[in-house]
mmCIF file of the N, C-alpha and C atoms, coordinates in Angstrom:
data_MODEL
# 
_entry.id   MODEL 
# 
loop_
_atom_site.group_PDB 
_atom_site.id 
_atom_site.type_symbol 
_atom_site.label_atom_id 
_atom_site.label_alt_id 
_atom_site.label_comp_id 
_atom_site.label_asym_id 
_atom_site.label_entity_id 
_atom_site.label_seq_id 
_atom_site.pdbx_PDB_ins_code 
_atom_site.Cartn_x 
_atom_site.Cartn_y 
_atom_site.Cartn_z 
_atom_site.occupancy 
_atom_site.B_iso_or_equiv 
_atom_site.pdbx_formal_charge 
_atom_site.auth_seq_id 
_atom_site.auth_comp_id 
_atom_site.auth_asym_id 
_atom_site.auth_atom_id 
_atom_site.pdbx_PDB_model_num 
ATOM 1   N N  . MET A 1 1  ? -14.640 15.509  13.776  1.00 0.00 ? 1  MET A N  1 
ATOM 2   C CA . MET A 1 1  ? -13.496 15.390  13.951  1.00 0.00 ? 1  MET A CA 1 
ATOM 3   C C  . MET A 1 1  ? -12.593 14.115  13.081  1.00 0.00 ? 1  MET A C  1 
ATOM 4   N N  . THR A 1 2  ? -11.471 14.741  12.485  1.00 0.00 ? 2  THR A N  1 
ATOM 5   C CA . THR A 1 2  ? -10.957 14.153  11.371  1.00 0.00 ? 2  THR A CA 1 
ATOM 6   C C  . THR A 1 2  ? -9.851  12.825  12.152  1.00 0.00 ? 2  THR A C  1 
ATOM 7   N N  . ASP A 1 3  ? -9.789  11.920  11.536  1.00 0.00 ? 3  ASP A N  1 
ATOM 8   C CA . ASP A 1 3  ? -8.728  11.063  11.868  1.00 0.00 ? 3  ASP A CA 1 
ATOM 9   C C  . ASP A 1 3  ? -7.248  11.466  11.436  1.00 0.00 ? 3  ASP A C  1 
ATOM 10  N N  . LYS A 1 4  ? -6.402  10.623  12.261  1.00 0.00 ? 4  LYS A N  1 
ATOM 11  C CA . LYS A 1 4  ? -4.865  11.246  12.006  1.00 0.00 ? 4  LYS A CA 1 
ATOM 12  C C  . LYS A 1 4  ? -4.547  11.085  10.648  1.00 0.00 ? 4  LYS A C  1 
ATOM 13  N N  . LEU A 1 5  ? -4.857  9.695   9.844   1.00 0.00 ? 5  LEU A N  1 
ATOM 14  C CA . LEU A 1 5  ? -4.471  9.942   8.526   1.00 0.00 ? 5  LEU A CA 1 
ATOM 15  C C  . LEU A 1 5  ? -5.058  11.181  7.515   1.00 0.00 ? 5  LEU A C  1 
ATOM 16  N N  . THR A 1 6  ? -6.325  11.444  7.854   1.00 0.00 ? 6  THR A N  1 
ATOM 17  C CA . THR A 1 6  ? -6.697  12.427  7.105   1.00 0.00 ? 6  THR A CA 1 
ATOM 18  C C  . THR A 1 6  ? -5.914  13.851  7.238   1.00 0.00 ? 6  THR A C  1 
ATOM 19  N N  . SER A 1 7  ? -5.582  13.864  8.562   1.00 0.00 ? 7  SER A N  1 
ATOM 20  C CA . SER A 1 7  ? -4.882  15.114  8.870   1.00 0.00 ? 7  SER A CA 1 
ATOM 21  C C  . SER A 1 7  ? -3.567  15.054  8.493   1.00 0.00 ? 7  SER A C  1 
ATOM 22  N N  . LEU A 1 8  ? -2.778  13.859  8.078   1.00 0.00 ? 8  LEU A N  1 
ATOM 23  C CA . LEU A 1 8  ? -1.457  13.816  7.574   1.00 0.00 ? 8  LEU A CA 1 
ATOM 24  C C  . LEU A 1 8  ? -1.679  14.118  5.942   1.00 0.00 ? 8  LEU A C  1 
ATOM 25  N N  . ARG A 1 9  ? -2.783  13.856  5.553   1.00 0.00 ? 9  ARG A N  1 
ATOM 26  C CA . ARG A 1 9  ? -2.984  13.969  4.110   1.00 0.00 ? 9  ARG A CA 1 
ATOM 27  C C  . ARG A 1 9  ? -2.951  15.631  3.825   1.00 0.00 ? 9  ARG A C  1 
ATOM 28  N N  . GLN A 1 10 ? -3.413  16.189  4.483   1.00 0.00 ? 10 GLN A N  1 
ATOM 29  C CA . GLN A 1 10 ? -3.585  17.509  4.446   1.00 0.00 ? 10 GLN A CA 1 
ATOM 30  C C  . GLN A 1 10 ? -2.186  18.551  4.486   1.00 0.00 ? 10 GLN A C  1 
ATOM 31  N N  . LEU A 1 11 ? -1.170  17.717  4.944   1.00 0.00 ? 11 LEU A N  1 
ATOM 32  C CA . LEU A 1 11 ? 0.218   18.303  5.296   1.00 0.00 ? 11 LEU A CA 1 
ATOM 33  C C  . LEU A 1 11 ? 1.268   17.644  4.503   1.00 0.00 ? 11 LEU A C  1 
ATOM 34  N N  . THR A 1 12 ? 0.977   16.227  3.866   1.00 0.00 ? 12 THR A N  1 
ATOM 35  C CA . THR A 1 12 ? 2.094   15.610  3.300   1.00 0.00 ? 12 THR A CA 1 
ATOM 36  C C  . THR A 1 12 ? 1.458   14.783  2.235   1.00 0.00 ? 12 THR A C  1 
ATOM 37  N N  . THR A 1 13 ? 2.406   14.030  1.545   1.00 0.00 ? 13 THR A N  1 
ATOM 38  C CA . THR A 1 13 ? 2.204   13.110  0.531   1.00 0.00 ? 13 THR A CA 1 
ATOM 39  C C  . THR A 1 13 ? 2.145   11.599  1.260   1.00 0.00 ? 13 THR A C  1 
ATOM 40  N N  . VAL A 1 14 ? 0.832   10.836  1.221   1.00 0.00 ? 14 VAL A N  1 
ATOM 41  C CA . VAL A 1 14 ? 0.822   9.672   1.951   1.00 0.00 ? 14 VAL A CA 1 
ATOM 42  C C  . VAL A 1 14 ? 1.269   8.519   0.850   1.00 0.00 ? 14 VAL A C  1 
ATOM 43  N N  . VAL A 1 15 ? 2.275   7.961   1.313   1.00 0.00 ? 15 VAL A N  1 
ATOM 44  C CA . VAL A 1 15 ? 2.809   6.675   0.501   1.00 0.00 ? 15 VAL A CA 1 
ATOM 45  C C  . VAL A 1 15 ? 2.831   5.384   0.969   1.00 0.00 ? 15 VAL A C  1 
ATOM 46  N N  . ALA A 1 16 ? 2.791   4.465   0.346   1.00 0.00 ? 16 ALA A N  1 
ATOM 47  C CA . ALA A 1 16 ? 2.800   2.739   0.850   1.00 0.00 ? 16 ALA A CA 1 
ATOM 48  C C  . ALA A 1 16 ? 4.003   2.203   0.354   1.00 0.00 ? 16 ALA A C  1 
ATOM 49  N N  . ASP A 1 17 ? 4.608   1.886   1.437   1.00 0.00 ? 17 ASP A N  1 
ATOM 50  C CA . ASP A 1 17 ? 6.172   1.290   1.323   1.00 0.00 ? 17 ASP A CA 1 
ATOM 51  C C  . ASP A 1 17 ? 5.724   -0.116  1.731   1.00 0.00 ? 17 ASP A C  1 
ATOM 52  N N  . THR A 1 18 ? 4.861   -0.854  0.755   1.00 0.00 ? 18 THR A N  1 
ATOM 53  C CA . THR A 1 18 ? 4.378   -2.121  0.947   1.00 0.00 ? 18 THR A CA 1 
ATOM 54  C C  . THR A 1 18 ? 4.057   -2.599  -0.648  1.00 0.00 ? 18 THR A C  1 
ATOM 55  N N  . GLY A 1 19 ? 4.039   -4.109  -0.863  1.00 0.00 ? 19 GLY A N  1 
ATOM 56  C CA . GLY A 1 19 ? 3.369   -4.692  -1.764  1.00 0.00 ? 19 GLY A CA 1 
ATOM 57  C C  . GLY A 1 19 ? 2.069   -5.423  -1.467  1.00 0.00 ? 19 GLY A C  1 
ATOM 58  N N  . ASP A 1 20 ? 1.392   -5.092  -0.446  1.00 0.00 ? 20 ASP A N  1 
ATOM 59  C CA . ASP A 1 20 ? 0.250   -5.649  0.149   1.00 0.00 ? 20 ASP A CA 1 
ATOM 60  C C  . ASP A 1 20 ? -0.968  -4.709  -0.552  1.00 0.00 ? 20 ASP A C  1 
ATOM 61  N N  . ILE A 1 21 ? -1.663  -5.457  -1.494  1.00 0.00 ? 21 ILE A N  1 
ATOM 62  C CA . ILE A 1 21 ? -2.669  -4.827  -2.214  1.00 0.00 ? 21 ILE A CA 1 
ATOM 63  C C  . ILE A 1 21 ? -3.883  -4.340  -1.375  1.00 0.00 ? 21 ILE A C  1 
ATOM 64  N N  . ALA A 1 22 ? -4.024  -5.088  -0.338  1.00 0.00 ? 22 ALA A N  1 
ATOM 65  C CA . ALA A 1 22 ? -5.385  -4.849  0.486   1.00 0.00 ? 22 ALA A CA 1 
ATOM 66  C C  . ALA A 1 22 ? -4.962  -3.692  1.169   1.00 0.00 ? 22 ALA A C  1 
ATOM 67  N N  . ALA A 1 23 ? -3.662  -3.361  1.938   1.00 0.00 ? 23 ALA A N  1 
ATOM 68  C CA . ALA A 1 23 ? -3.494  -2.050  2.526   1.00 0.00 ? 23 ALA A CA 1 
ATOM 69  C C  . ALA A 1 23 ? -3.300  -1.117  1.633   1.00 0.00 ? 23 ALA A C  1 
ATOM 70  N N  . MET A 1 24 ? -3.091  -1.107  0.372   1.00 0.00 ? 24 MET A N  1 
ATOM 71  C CA . MET A 1 24 ? -3.150  -0.108  -0.464  1.00 0.00 ? 24 MET A CA 1 
ATOM 72  C C  . MET A 1 24 ? -4.888  0.431   -0.641  1.00 0.00 ? 24 MET A C  1 
ATOM 73  N N  . LYS A 1 25 ? -5.322  -0.561  -0.743  1.00 0.00 ? 25 LYS A N  1 
ATOM 74  C CA . LYS A 1 25 ? -6.909  -0.300  -0.924  1.00 0.00 ? 25 LYS A CA 1 
ATOM 75  C C  . LYS A 1 25 ? -7.514  0.394   0.257   1.00 0.00 ? 25 LYS A C  1 
ATOM 76  N N  . LEU A 1 26 ? -7.073  0.006   1.290   1.00 0.00 ? 26 LEU A N  1 
ATOM 77  C CA . LEU A 1 26 ? -7.596  0.350   2.353   1.00 0.00 ? 26 LEU A CA 1 
ATOM 78  C C  . LEU A 1 26 ? -7.118  2.011   2.845   1.00 0.00 ? 26 LEU A C  1 
ATOM 79  N N  . TYR A 1 27 ? -5.840  2.310   2.655   1.00 0.00 ? 27 TYR A N  1 
ATOM 80  C CA . TYR A 1 27 ? -5.503  3.437   2.881   1.00 0.00 ? 27 TYR A CA 1 
ATOM 81  C C  . TYR A 1 27 ? -5.072  4.421   1.841   1.00 0.00 ? 27 TYR A C  1 
ATOM 82  N N  . GLN A 1 28 ? -5.172  4.098   0.542   1.00 0.00 ? 28 GLN A N  1 
ATOM 83  C CA . GLN A 1 28 ? -5.240  4.690   -0.460  1.00 0.00 ? 28 GLN A CA 1 
ATOM 84  C C  . GLN A 1 28 ? -4.074  5.638   -0.740  1.00 0.00 ? 28 GLN A C  1 
ATOM 85  N N  . PRO A 1 29 ? -2.970  5.300   -0.596  1.00 0.00 ? 29 PRO A N  1 
ATOM 86  C CA . PRO A 1 29 ? -1.782  6.159   -0.757  1.00 0.00 ? 29 PRO A CA 1 
ATOM 87  C C  . PRO A 1 29 ? -1.646  6.735   -2.165  1.00 0.00 ? 29 PRO A C  1 
ATOM 88  N N  . GLN A 1 30 ? -0.929  8.090   -2.276  1.00 0.00 ? 30 GLN A N  1 
ATOM 89  C CA . GLN A 1 30 ? -0.806  8.358   -3.372  1.00 0.00 ? 30 GLN A CA 1 
ATOM 90  C C  . GLN A 1 30 ? 0.394   8.112   -4.142  1.00 0.00 ? 30 GLN A C  1 
ATOM 91  N N  . ASP A 1 31 ? 1.208   7.366   -3.672  1.00 0.00 ? 31 ASP A N  1 
ATOM 92  C CA . ASP A 1 31 ? 2.321   6.604   -4.144  1.00 0.00 ? 31 ASP A CA 1 
ATOM 93  C C  . ASP A 1 31 ? 2.678   5.580   -3.656  1.00 0.00 ? 31 ASP A C  1 
ATOM 94  N N  . ALA A 1 32 ? 3.518   4.731   -4.230  1.00 0.00 ? 32 ALA A N  1 
ATOM 95  C CA . ALA A 1 32 ? 3.716   3.156   -3.644  1.00 0.00 ? 32 ALA A CA 1 
ATOM 96  C C  . ALA A 1 32 ? 5.074   2.824   -4.000  1.00 0.00 ? 32 ALA A C  1 
ATOM 97  N N  . THR A 1 33 ? 5.439   1.636   -3.279  1.00 0.00 ? 33 THR A N  1 
ATOM 98  C CA . THR A 1 33 ? 6.974   1.416   -3.377  1.00 0.00 ? 33 THR A CA 1 
ATOM 99  C C  . THR A 1 33 ? 7.259   0.828   -4.574  1.00 0.00 ? 33 THR A C  1 
ATOM 100 N N  . THR A 1 34 ? 8.497   0.704   -5.006  1.00 0.00 ? 34 THR A N  1 
ATOM 101 C CA . THR A 1 34 ? 9.122   0.055   -6.291  1.00 0.00 ? 34 THR A CA 1 
ATOM 102 C C  . THR A 1 34 ? 10.252  -0.847  -5.701  1.00 0.00 ? 34 THR A C  1 
ATOM 103 N N  . ASN A 1 35 ? 10.154  -1.011  -4.383  1.00 0.00 ? 35 ASN A N  1 
ATOM 104 C CA . ASN A 1 35 ? 11.329  -1.991  -3.794  1.00 0.00 ? 35 ASN A CA 1 
ATOM 105 C C  . ASN A 1 35 ? 10.969  -3.160  -4.243  1.00 0.00 ? 35 ASN A C  1 
ATOM 106 N N  . PRO A 1 36 ? 11.951  -4.135  -4.984  1.00 0.00 ? 36 PRO A N  1 
ATOM 107 C CA . PRO A 1 36 ? 11.617  -5.157  -5.408  1.00 0.00 ? 36 PRO A CA 1 
ATOM 108 C C  . PRO A 1 36 ? 11.444  -6.389  -4.435  1.00 0.00 ? 36 PRO A C  1 
ATOM 109 N N  . SER A 1 37 ? 12.031  -6.400  -3.140  1.00 0.00 ? 37 SER A N  1 
ATOM 110 C CA . SER A 1 37 ? 11.862  -7.338  -2.408  1.00 0.00 ? 37 SER A CA 1 
ATOM 111 C C  . SER A 1 37 ? 10.520  -7.210  -1.656  1.00 0.00 ? 37 SER A C  1 
ATOM 112 N N  . LEU A 1 38 ? 10.096  -6.034  -1.484  1.00 0.00 ? 38 LEU A N  1 
ATOM 113 C CA . LEU A 1 38 ? 8.893   -6.098  -1.075  1.00 0.00 ? 38 LEU A CA 1 
ATOM 114 C C  . LEU A 1 38 ? 7.689   -6.580  -2.151  1.00 0.00 ? 38 LEU A C  1 
ATOM 115 N N  . ILE A 1 39 ? 7.803   -6.145  -3.533  1.00 0.00 ? 39 ILE A N  1 
ATOM 116 C CA . ILE A 1 39 ? 6.996   -6.561  -4.461  1.00 0.00 ? 39 ILE A CA 1 
ATOM 117 C C  . ILE A 1 39 ? 7.029   -8.213  -4.666  1.00 0.00 ? 39 ILE A C  1 
ATOM 118 N N  . LEU A 1 40 ? 8.265   -8.691  -4.398  1.00 0.00 ? 40 LEU A N  1 
ATOM 119 C CA . LEU A 1 40 ? 8.371   -10.334 -4.401  1.00 0.00 ? 40 LEU A CA 1 
ATOM 120 C C  . LEU A 1 40 ? 7.481   -10.829 -3.173  1.00 0.00 ? 40 LEU A C  1 
ATOM 121 N N  . ASN A 1 41 ? 7.730   -10.183 -2.135  1.00 0.00 ? 41 ASN A N  1 
ATOM 122 C CA . ASN A 1 41 ? 7.006   -10.650 -0.938  1.00 0.00 ? 41 ASN A CA 1 
ATOM 123 C C  . ASN A 1 41 ? 5.638   -10.832 -1.079  1.00 0.00 ? 41 ASN A C  1 
ATOM 124 N N  . ALA A 1 42 ? 5.043   -9.731  -1.571  1.00 0.00 ? 42 ALA A N  1 
ATOM 125 C CA . ALA A 1 42 ? 3.652   -9.619  -1.767  1.00 0.00 ? 42 ALA A CA 1 
ATOM 126 C C  . ALA A 1 42 ? 3.154   -10.657 -2.698  1.00 0.00 ? 42 ALA A C  1 
ATOM 127 N N  . ALA A 1 43 ? 4.066   -10.825 -3.876  1.00 0.00 ? 43 ALA A N  1 
ATOM 128 C CA . ALA A 1 43 ? 3.667   -11.981 -4.969  1.00 0.00 ? 43 ALA A CA 1 
ATOM 129 C C  . ALA A 1 43 ? 3.536   -13.213 -4.504  1.00 0.00 ? 43 ALA A C  1 
ATOM 130 N N  . GLN A 1 44 ? 4.184   -13.478 -3.280  1.00 0.00 ? 44 GLN A N  1 
ATOM 131 C CA . GLN A 1 44 ? 3.897   -14.870 -2.503  1.00 0.00 ? 44 GLN A CA 1 
ATOM 132 C C  . GLN A 1 44 ? 2.756   -15.040 -1.784  1.00 0.00 ? 44 GLN A C  1 
ATOM 133 N N  . ILE A 1 45 ? 1.831   -13.986 -1.689  1.00 0.00 ? 45 ILE A N  1 
ATOM 134 C CA . ILE A 1 45 ? 0.753   -14.106 -0.912  1.00 0.00 ? 45 ILE A CA 1 
ATOM 135 C C  . ILE A 1 45 ? -0.473  -14.654 -1.937  1.00 0.00 ? 45 ILE A C  1 
ATOM 136 N N  . PRO A 1 46 ? -0.944  -15.911 -1.303  1.00 0.00 ? 46 PRO A N  1 
ATOM 137 C CA . PRO A 1 46 ? -1.894  -16.624 -2.335  1.00 0.00 ? 46 PRO A CA 1 
ATOM 138 C C  . PRO A 1 46 ? -2.814  -15.952 -2.688  1.00 0.00 ? 46 PRO A C  1 
ATOM 139 N N  . GLU A 1 47 ? -3.416  -14.807 -2.242  1.00 0.00 ? 47 GLU A N  1 
ATOM 140 C CA . GLU A 1 47 ? -4.570  -14.177 -2.696  1.00 0.00 ? 47 GLU A CA 1 
ATOM 141 C C  . GLU A 1 47 ? -4.106  -13.453 -3.876  1.00 0.00 ? 47 GLU A C  1 
ATOM 142 N N  . TYR A 1 48 ? -2.854  -13.005 -3.989  1.00 0.00 ? 48 TYR A N  1 
ATOM 143 C CA . TYR A 1 48 ? -2.480  -12.123 -5.192  1.00 0.00 ? 48 TYR A CA 1 
ATOM 144 C C  . TYR A 1 48 ? -1.914  -12.959 -6.136  1.00 0.00 ? 48 TYR A C  1 
ATOM 145 N N  . ARG A 1 49 ? -1.609  -14.265 -6.177  1.00 0.00 ? 49 ARG A N  1 
ATOM 146 C CA . ARG A 1 49 ? -1.165  -15.131 -7.300  1.00 0.00 ? 49 ARG A CA 1 
ATOM 147 C C  . ARG A 1 49 ? -2.160  -15.212 -8.531  1.00 0.00 ? 49 ARG A C  1 
ATOM 148 N N  . LYS A 1 50 ? -1.971  -15.246 -9.528  1.00 0.00 ? 50 LYS A N  1 
ATOM 149 C CA . LYS A 1 50 ? -2.529  -15.455 -10.605 1.00 0.00 ? 50 LYS A CA 1 
ATOM 150 C C  . LYS A 1 50 ? -3.036  -16.923 -10.836 1.00 0.00 ? 50 LYS A C  1 
ATOM 151 N N  . ALA A 1 51 ? -4.347  -17.270 -10.995 1.00 0.00 ? 51 ALA A N  1 
ATOM 152 C CA . ALA A 1 51 ? -4.783  -18.691 -11.113 1.00 0.00 ? 51 ALA A CA 1 
ATOM 153 C C  . ALA A 1 51 ? -4.074  -19.147 -12.627 1.00 0.00 ? 51 ALA A C  1 
ATOM 154 N N  . ASP A 1 52 ? -3.771  -20.328 -12.583 1.00 0.00 ? 52 ASP A N  1 
ATOM 155 C CA . ASP A 1 52 ? -3.211  -20.752 -13.631 1.00 0.00 ? 52 ASP A CA 1 
ATOM 156 C C  . ASP A 1 52 ? -4.475  -21.447 -14.842 1.00 0.00 ? 52 ASP A C  1 
# 
């Protein structure tokens, strides 16, 4: 039995409307957001900040 996400992948394009890199790795969308506010929010997550 396939899960719901796998079933949806057979019918449509899965996209991520998030800047959360961990979520994108988990769900492996075919496309992702370019929404600046979501990218800015993700940039504030400590794990995603570049070490100086």
